[in-house]
mmCIF file of the N, C-alpha and C atoms, coordinates in Angstrom:
data_MODEL
# 
_entry.id   MODEL 
# 
loop_
_atom_site.group_PDB 
_atom_site.id 
_atom_site.type_symbol 
_atom_site.label_atom_id 
_atom_site.label_alt_id 
_atom_site.label_comp_id 
_atom_site.label_asym_id 
_atom_site.label_entity_id 
_atom_site.label_seq_id 
_atom_site.pdbx_PDB_ins_code 
_atom_site.Cartn_x 
_atom_site.Cartn_y 
_atom_site.Cartn_z 
_atom_site.occupancy 
_atom_site.B_iso_or_equiv 
_atom_site.pdbx_formal_charge 
_atom_site.auth_seq_id 
_atom_site.auth_comp_id 
_atom_site.auth_asym_id 
_atom_site.auth_atom_id 
_atom_site.pdbx_PDB_model_num 
ATOM 1   N N  . UNK A 1 1  ? 0.820  -1.202 0.000   1.00 0.00 ? 1  UNK A N  1 
ATOM 2   C CA . UNK A 1 1  ? 0.000  0.000  0.000   1.00 0.00 ? 1  UNK A CA 1 
ATOM 3   C C  . UNK A 1 1  ? 0.858  1.259  0.000   1.00 0.00 ? 1  UNK A C  1 
ATOM 4   N N  . UNK A 1 2  ? 1.960  1.212  0.738   1.00 0.00 ? 2  UNK A N  1 
ATOM 5   C CA . UNK A 1 2  ? 2.801  2.402  0.806   1.00 0.00 ? 2  UNK A CA 1 
ATOM 6   C C  . UNK A 1 2  ? 3.548  2.639  -0.499  1.00 0.00 ? 2  UNK A C  1 
ATOM 7   N N  . UNK A 1 3  ? 3.713  1.595  -1.314  1.00 0.00 ? 3  UNK A N  1 
ATOM 8   C CA . UNK A 1 3  ? 4.410  1.749  -2.595  1.00 0.00 ? 3  UNK A CA 1 
ATOM 9   C C  . UNK A 1 3  ? 3.442  2.177  -3.699  1.00 0.00 ? 3  UNK A C  1 
ATOM 10  N N  . UNK A 1 4  ? 2.149  2.014  -3.473  1.00 0.00 ? 4  UNK A N  1 
ATOM 11  C CA . UNK A 1 4  ? 1.169  2.299  -4.509  1.00 0.00 ? 4  UNK A CA 1 
ATOM 12  C C  . UNK A 1 4  ? 1.049  3.796  -4.798  1.00 0.00 ? 4  UNK A C  1 
ATOM 13  N N  . UNK A 1 5  ? 1.076  4.624  -3.779  1.00 0.00 ? 5  UNK A N  1 
ATOM 14  C CA . UNK A 1 5  ? 0.899  6.060  -3.988  1.00 0.00 ? 5  UNK A CA 1 
ATOM 15  C C  . UNK A 1 5  ? 2.044  6.698  -4.772  1.00 0.00 ? 5  UNK A C  1 
ATOM 16  N N  . UNK A 1 6  ? 3.306  6.387  -4.480  1.00 0.00 ? 6  UNK A N  1 
ATOM 17  C CA . UNK A 1 6  ? 4.368  6.966  -5.325  1.00 0.00 ? 6  UNK A CA 1 
ATOM 18  C C  . UNK A 1 6  ? 4.275  6.522  -6.781  1.00 0.00 ? 6  UNK A C  1 
ATOM 19  N N  . UNK A 1 7  ? 3.864  5.287  -7.013  1.00 0.00 ? 7  UNK A N  1 
ATOM 20  C CA . UNK A 1 7  ? 3.708  4.812  -8.391  1.00 0.00 ? 7  UNK A CA 1 
ATOM 21  C C  . UNK A 1 7  ? 2.569  5.568  -9.075  1.00 0.00 ? 7  UNK A C  1 
ATOM 22  N N  . UNK A 1 8  ? 1.478  5.790  -8.362  1.00 0.00 ? 8  UNK A N  1 
ATOM 23  C CA . UNK A 1 8  ? 0.363  6.556  -8.937  1.00 0.00 ? 8  UNK A CA 1 
ATOM 24  C C  . UNK A 1 8  ? 0.769  8.000  -9.219  1.00 0.00 ? 8  UNK A C  1 
ATOM 25  N N  . UNK A 1 9  ? 1.498  8.604  -8.297  1.00 0.00 ? 9  UNK A N  1 
ATOM 26  C CA . UNK A 1 9  ? 1.965  9.978  -8.513  1.00 0.00 ? 9  UNK A CA 1 
ATOM 27  C C  . UNK A 1 9  ? 2.892  10.056 -9.722  1.00 0.00 ? 9  UNK A C  1 
ATOM 28  N N  . UNK A 1 10 ? 3.793  9.089  -9.839  1.00 0.00 ? 10 UNK A N  1 
ATOM 29  C CA . UNK A 1 10 ? 4.721  9.074  -10.969 1.00 0.00 ? 10 UNK A CA 1 
ATOM 30  C C  . UNK A 1 10 ? 3.963  8.870  -12.282 1.00 0.00 ? 10 UNK A C  1 
ATOM 31  N N  . UNK A 1 11 ? 2.980  7.970  -12.283 1.00 0.00 ? 11 UNK A N  1 
ATOM 32  C CA . UNK A 1 11 ? 2.168  7.751  -13.482 1.00 0.00 ? 11 UNK A CA 1 
ATOM 33  C C  . UNK A 1 11 ? 1.382  8.990  -13.863 1.00 0.00 ? 11 UNK A C  1 
ATOM 34  N N  . UNK A 1 12 ? 0.824  9.664  -12.866 1.00 0.00 ? 12 UNK A N  1 
ATOM 35  C CA . UNK A 1 12 ? 0.084  10.896 -13.125 1.00 0.00 ? 12 UNK A CA 1 
ATOM 36  C C  . UNK A 1 12 ? 1.012  11.972 -13.673 1.00 0.00 ? 12 UNK A C  1 
ATOM 37  N N  . UNK A 1 13 ? 2.218  12.058 -13.133 1.00 0.00 ? 13 UNK A N  1 
ATOM 38  C CA . UNK A 1 13 ? 3.211  13.017 -13.606 1.00 0.00 ? 13 UNK A CA 1 
ATOM 39  C C  . UNK A 1 13 ? 3.577  12.731 -15.062 1.00 0.00 ? 13 UNK A C  1 
ATOM 40  N N  . UNK A 1 14 ? 3.802  11.458 -15.387 1.00 0.00 ? 14 UNK A N  1 
ATOM 41  C CA . UNK A 1 14 ? 4.122  11.098 -16.771 1.00 0.00 ? 14 UNK A CA 1 
ATOM 42  C C  . UNK A 1 14 ? 2.951  11.402 -17.707 1.00 0.00 ? 14 UNK A C  1 
ATOM 43  N N  . UNK A 1 15 ? 1.737  11.180 -17.231 1.00 0.00 ? 15 UNK A N  1 
ATOM 44  C CA . UNK A 1 15 ? 0.559  11.476 -18.039 1.00 0.00 ? 15 UNK A CA 1 
ATOM 45  C C  . UNK A 1 15 ? 0.466  12.969 -18.344 1.00 0.00 ? 15 UNK A C  1 
ATOM 46  N N  . UNK A 1 16 ? 0.663  13.798 -17.341 1.00 0.00 ? 16 UNK A N  1 
ATOM 47  C CA . UNK A 1 16 ? 0.623  15.253 -17.535 1.00 0.00 ? 16 UNK A CA 1 
ATOM 48  C C  . UNK A 1 16 ? 1.747  15.693 -18.473 1.00 0.00 ? 16 UNK A C  1 
ATOM 49  N N  . UNK A 1 17 ? 2.938  15.158 -18.271 1.00 0.00 ? 17 UNK A N  1 
ATOM 50  C CA . UNK A 1 17 ? 4.073  15.504 -19.130 1.00 0.00 ? 17 UNK A CA 1 
ATOM 51  C C  . UNK A 1 17 ? 3.811  15.099 -20.577 1.00 0.00 ? 17 UNK A C  1 
ATOM 52  N N  . UNK A 1 18 ? 3.266  13.902 -20.784 1.00 0.00 ? 18 UNK A N  1 
ATOM 53  C CA . UNK A 1 18 ? 2.932  13.452 -22.132 1.00 0.00 ? 18 UNK A CA 1 
ATOM 54  C C  . UNK A 1 18 ? 1.858  14.314 -22.767 1.00 0.00 ? 18 UNK A C  1 
ATOM 55  N N  . UNK A 1 19 ? 0.880  14.719 -21.975 1.00 0.00 ? 19 UNK A N  1 
ATOM 56  C CA . UNK A 1 19 ? -0.191 15.571 -22.485 1.00 0.00 ? 19 UNK A CA 1 
ATOM 57  C C  . UNK A 1 19 ? 0.344  16.940 -22.904 1.00 0.00 ? 19 UNK A C  1 
ATOM 58  N N  . UNK A 1 20 ? 1.230  17.505 -22.109 1.00 0.00 ? 20 UNK A N  1 
ATOM 59  C CA . UNK A 1 20 ? 1.830  18.796 -22.452 1.00 0.00 ? 20 UNK A CA 1 
ATOM 60  C C  . UNK A 1 20 ? 2.657  18.674 -23.732 1.00 0.00 ? 20 UNK A C  1 
ATOM 61  N N  . UNK A 1 21 ? 3.439  17.608 -23.852 1.00 0.00 ? 21 UNK A N  1 
ATOM 62  C CA . UNK A 1 21 ? 4.240  17.402 -25.070 1.00 0.00 ? 21 UNK A CA 1 
ATOM 63  C C  . UNK A 1 21 ? 3.339  17.245 -26.291 1.00 0.00 ? 21 UNK A C  1 
ATOM 64  N N  . UNK A 1 22 ? 2.243  16.514 -26.141 1.00 0.00 ? 22 UNK A N  1 
ATOM 65  C CA . UNK A 1 22 ? 1.311  16.334 -27.252 1.00 0.00 ? 22 UNK A CA 1 
ATOM 66  C C  . UNK A 1 22 ? 0.673  17.660 -27.659 1.00 0.00 ? 22 UNK A C  1 
ATOM 67  N N  . UNK A 1 23 ? 0.300  18.482 -26.680 1.00 0.00 ? 23 UNK A N  1 
ATOM 68  C CA . UNK A 1 23 ? -0.304 19.777 -26.990 1.00 0.00 ? 23 UNK A CA 1 
ATOM 69  C C  . UNK A 1 23 ? 0.688  20.677 -27.725 1.00 0.00 ? 23 UNK A C  1 
ATOM 70  N N  . UNK A 1 24 ? 1.940  20.690 -27.280 1.00 0.00 ? 24 UNK A N  1 
ATOM 71  C CA . UNK A 1 24 ? 2.964  21.495 -27.952 1.00 0.00 ? 24 UNK A CA 1 
ATOM 72  C C  . UNK A 1 24 ? 3.178  20.994 -29.372 1.00 0.00 ? 24 UNK A C  1 
ATOM 73  N N  . UNK A 1 25 ? 3.267  19.661 -29.546 1.00 0.00 ? 25 UNK A N  1 
ATOM 74  C CA . UNK A 1 25 ? 3.466  19.076 -30.874 1.00 0.00 ? 25 UNK A CA 1 
ATOM 75  C C  . UNK A 1 25 ? 2.311  19.438 -31.807 1.00 0.00 ? 25 UNK A C  1 
ATOM 76  N N  . UNK A 1 26 ? 1.072  19.312 -31.321 1.00 0.00 ? 26 UNK A N  1 
ATOM 77  C CA . UNK A 1 26 ? -0.074 19.606 -32.181 1.00 0.00 ? 26 UNK A CA 1 
ATOM 78  C C  . UNK A 1 26 ? -0.130 21.094 -32.527 1.00 0.00 ? 26 UNK A C  1 
ATOM 79  N N  . UNK A 1 27 ? 0.226  21.976 -31.588 1.00 0.00 ? 27 UNK A N  1 
ATOM 80  C CA . UNK A 1 27 ? 0.215  23.403 -31.872 1.00 0.00 ? 27 UNK A CA 1 
ATOM 81  C C  . UNK A 1 27 ? 1.274  23.759 -32.914 1.00 0.00 ? 27 UNK A C  1 
ATOM 82  N N  . UNK A 1 28 ? 2.470  23.225 -32.767 1.00 0.00 ? 28 UNK A N  1 
ATOM 83  C CA . UNK A 1 28 ? 3.549  23.510 -33.719 1.00 0.00 ? 28 UNK A CA 1 
ATOM 84  C C  . UNK A 1 28 ? 3.193  22.956 -35.092 1.00 0.00 ? 28 UNK A C  1 
ATOM 85  N N  . UNK A 1 29 ? 2.632  21.748 -35.128 1.00 0.00 ? 29 UNK A N  1 
ATOM 86  C CA . UNK A 1 29 ? 2.258  21.148 -36.401 1.00 0.00 ? 29 UNK A CA 1 
ATOM 87  C C  . UNK A 1 29 ? 1.177  21.977 -37.093 1.00 0.00 ? 29 UNK A C  1 
ATOM 88  N N  . UNK A 1 30 ? 0.190  22.437 -36.347 1.00 0.00 ? 30 UNK A N  1 
ATOM 89  C CA . UNK A 1 30 ? -0.873 23.266 -36.914 1.00 0.00 ? 30 UNK A CA 1 
ATOM 90  C C  . UNK A 1 30 ? -0.312 24.588 -37.427 1.00 0.00 ? 30 UNK A C  1 
ATOM 91  N N  . UNK A 1 31 ? 0.626  25.175 -36.692 1.00 0.00 ? 31 UNK A N  1 
ATOM 92  C CA . UNK A 1 31 ? 1.242  26.424 -37.117 1.00 0.00 ? 31 UNK A CA 1 
ATOM 93  C C  . UNK A 1 31 ? 1.999  26.236 -38.431 1.00 0.00 ? 31 UNK A C  1 
ATOM 94  N N  . UNK A 1 32 ? 2.738  25.132 -38.559 1.00 0.00 ? 32 UNK A N  1 
ATOM 95  C CA . UNK A 1 32 ? 3.500  24.875 -39.786 1.00 0.00 ? 32 UNK A CA 1 
ATOM 96  C C  . UNK A 1 32 ? 2.560  24.668 -40.967 1.00 0.00 ? 32 UNK A C  1 
ATOM 97  N N  . UNK A 1 33 ? 1.466  23.929 -40.760 1.00 0.00 ? 33 UNK A N  1 
ATOM 98  C CA . UNK A 1 33 ? 0.505  23.696 -41.841 1.00 0.00 ? 33 UNK A CA 1 
ATOM 99  C C  . UNK A 1 33 ? -0.138 25.009 -42.278 1.00 0.00 ? 33 UNK A C  1 
ATOM 100 N N  . UNK A 1 34 ? -0.533 25.849 -41.332 1.00 0.00 ? 34 UNK A N  1 
ATOM 101 C CA . UNK A 1 34 ? -1.142 27.132 -41.686 1.00 0.00 ? 34 UNK A CA 1 
ATOM 102 C C  . UNK A 1 34 ? -0.155 28.035 -42.417 1.00 0.00 ? 34 UNK A C  1 
ATOM 103 N N  . UNK A 1 35 ? 1.101  28.022 -42.000 1.00 0.00 ? 35 UNK A N  1 
ATOM 104 C CA . UNK A 1 35 ? 2.118  28.832 -42.668 1.00 0.00 ? 35 UNK A CA 1 
ATOM 105 C C  . UNK A 1 35 ? 2.317  28.354 -44.104 1.00 0.00 ? 35 UNK A C  1 
ATOM 106 N N  . UNK A 1 36 ? 2.315  27.041 -44.315 1.00 0.00 ? 36 UNK A N  1 
ATOM 107 C CA . UNK A 1 36 ? 2.459  26.496 -45.662 1.00 0.00 ? 36 UNK A CA 1 
ATOM 108 C C  . UNK A 1 36 ? 1.276  26.893 -46.537 1.00 0.00 ? 36 UNK A C  1 
ATOM 109 N N  . UNK A 1 37 ? 0.065  26.802 -46.002 1.00 0.00 ? 37 UNK A N  1 
ATOM 110 C CA . UNK A 1 37 ? -1.119 27.209 -46.765 1.00 0.00 ? 37 UNK A CA 1 
ATOM 111 C C  . UNK A 1 37 ? -1.064 28.691 -47.110 1.00 0.00 ? 37 UNK A C  1 
ATOM 112 N N  . UNK A 1 38 ? -0.603 29.499 -46.175 1.00 0.00 ? 38 UNK A N  1 
ATOM 113 C CA . UNK A 1 38 ? -0.500 30.935 -46.430 1.00 0.00 ? 38 UNK A CA 1 
ATOM 114 C C  . UNK A 1 38 ? 0.499  31.196 -47.555 1.00 0.00 ? 38 UNK A C  1 
ATOM 115 N N  . UNK A 1 39 ? 1.626  30.494 -47.556 1.00 0.00 ? 39 UNK A N  1 
ATOM 116 C CA . UNK A 1 39 ? 2.621  30.678 -48.612 1.00 0.00 ? 39 UNK A CA 1 
ATOM 117 C C  . UNK A 1 39 ? 2.060  30.275 -49.968 1.00 0.00 ? 39 UNK A C  1 
ATOM 118 N N  . UNK A 1 40 ? 1.301  29.174 -50.004 1.00 0.00 ? 40 UNK A N  1 
ATOM 119 C CA . UNK A 1 40 ? 0.708  28.742 -51.268 1.00 0.00 ? 40 UNK A CA 1 
ATOM 120 C C  . UNK A 1 40 ? -0.305 29.765 -51.780 1.00 0.00 ? 40 UNK A C  1 
ATOM 121 N N  . UNK A 1 41 ? -1.109 30.311 -50.882 1.00 0.00 ? 41 UNK A N  1 
ATOM 122 C CA . UNK A 1 41 ? -2.082 31.326 -51.303 1.00 0.00 ? 41 UNK A CA 1 
ATOM 123 C C  . UNK A 1 41 ? -1.389 32.582 -51.812 1.00 0.00 ? 41 UNK A C  1 
ATOM 124 N N  . UNK A 1 42 ? -0.330 32.987 -51.143 1.00 0.00 ? 42 UNK A N  1 
ATOM 125 C CA . UNK A 1 42 ? 0.400  34.174 -51.599 1.00 0.00 ? 42 UNK A CA 1 
ATOM 126 C C  . UNK A 1 42 ? 1.039  33.941 -52.963 1.00 0.00 ? 42 UNK A C  1 
ATOM 127 N N  . UNK A 1 43 ? 1.560  32.743 -53.209 1.00 0.00 ? 43 UNK A N  1 
ATOM 128 C CA . UNK A 1 43 ? 2.125  32.433 -54.528 1.00 0.00 ? 43 UNK A CA 1 
ATOM 129 C C  . UNK A 1 43 ? 1.048  32.512 -55.606 1.00 0.00 ? 43 UNK A C  1 
ATOM 130 N N  . UNK A 1 44 ? -0.134 31.972 -55.299 1.00 0.00 ? 44 UNK A N  1 
ATOM 131 C CA . UNK A 1 44 ? -1.237 32.020 -56.255 1.00 0.00 ? 44 UNK A CA 1 
ATOM 132 C C  . UNK A 1 44 ? -1.653 33.459 -56.546 1.00 0.00 ? 44 UNK A C  1 
ATOM 133 N N  . UNK A 1 45 ? -1.701 34.291 -55.539 1.00 0.00 ? 45 UNK A N  1 
ATOM 134 C CA . UNK A 1 45 ? -2.058 35.703 -55.730 1.00 0.00 ? 45 UNK A CA 1 
ATOM 135 C C  . UNK A 1 45 ? -1.010 36.406 -56.582 1.00 0.00 ? 45 UNK A C  1 
ATOM 136 N N  . UNK A 1 46 ? 0.252  36.139 -56.319 1.00 0.00 ? 46 UNK A N  1 
ATOM 137 C CA . UNK A 1 46 ? 1.322  36.767 -57.104 1.00 0.00 ? 46 UNK A CA 1 
ATOM 138 C C  . UNK A 1 46 ? 1.252  36.319 -58.556 1.00 0.00 ? 46 UNK A C  1 
ATOM 139 N N  . UNK A 1 47 ? 0.972  35.042 -58.811 1.00 0.00 ? 47 UNK A N  1 
ATOM 140 C CA . UNK A 1 47 ? 0.847  34.556 -60.190 1.00 0.00 ? 47 UNK A CA 1 
ATOM 141 C C  . UNK A 1 47 ? -0.295 35.260 -60.911 1.00 0.00 ? 47 UNK A C  1 
ATOM 142 N N  . UNK A 1 48 ? -1.428 35.428 -60.248 1.00 0.00 ? 48 UNK A N  1 
ATOM 143 C CA . UNK A 1 48 ? -2.571 36.091 -60.879 1.00 0.00 ? 48 UNK A CA 1 
ATOM 144 C C  . UNK A 1 48 ? -2.286 37.567 -61.121 1.00 0.00 ? 48 UNK A C  1 
ATOM 145 N N  . UNK A 1 49 ? -1.583 38.202 -60.204 1.00 0.00 ? 49 UNK A N  1 
ATOM 146 C CA . UNK A 1 49 ? -1.234 39.614 -60.389 1.00 0.00 ? 49 UNK A CA 1 
ATOM 147 C C  . UNK A 1 49 ? -0.280 39.772 -61.571 1.00 0.00 ? 49 UNK A C  1 
ATOM 148 N N  . UNK A 1 50 ? 0.670  38.840 -61.713 1.00 0.00 ? 50 UNK A N  1 
ATOM 149 C CA . UNK A 1 50 ? 1.600  38.907 -62.839 1.00 0.00 ? 50 UNK A CA 1 
ATOM 150 C C  . UNK A 1 50 ? 0.873  38.712 -64.165 1.00 0.00 ? 50 UNK A C  1 
ATOM 151 N N  . UNK A 1 51 ? -0.100 37.818 -64.205 1.00 0.00 ? 51 UNK A N  1 
ATOM 152 C CA . UNK A 1 51 ? -0.848 37.586 -65.443 1.00 0.00 ? 51 UNK A CA 1 
ATOM 153 C C  . UNK A 1 51 ? -1.649 38.823 -65.834 1.00 0.00 ? 51 UNK A C  1 
ATOM 154 N N  . UNK A 1 52 ? -2.215 39.511 -64.868 1.00 0.00 ? 52 UNK A N  1 
ATOM 155 C CA . UNK A 1 52 ? -2.992 40.722 -65.163 1.00 0.00 ? 52 UNK A CA 1 
ATOM 156 C C  . UNK A 1 52 ? -2.090 41.876 -65.587 1.00 0.00 ? 52 UNK A C  1 
ATOM 157 N N  . UNK A 1 53 ? -0.887 41.930 -65.053 1.00 0.00 ? 53 UNK A N  1 
ATOM 158 C CA . UNK A 1 53 ? 0.029  43.022 -65.387 1.00 0.00 ? 53 UNK A CA 1 
ATOM 159 C C  . UNK A 1 53 ? 0.519  42.897 -66.822 1.00 0.00 ? 53 UNK A C  1 
ATOM 160 N N  . UNK A 1 54 ? 0.612  41.687 -67.308 1.00 0.00 ? 54 UNK A N  1 
ATOM 161 C CA . UNK A 1 54 ? 1.092  41.494 -68.683 1.00 0.00 ? 54 UNK A CA 1 
ATOM 162 C C  . UNK A 1 54 ? -0.039 41.602 -69.629 1.00 0.00 ? 54 UNK A C  1 
# 
């Protein structure tokens, strides 16, 4: 019984740490995807502007 609580605390700590790492990973991944989409849209806008200028 006395060994059960430290194991539970350690498991809870690992769970929280894993959750924080997952949240950071998902936020960074979403940021990279949005940045890529923004770059693609800007390229498309520049191509259309060049076609109209000529």
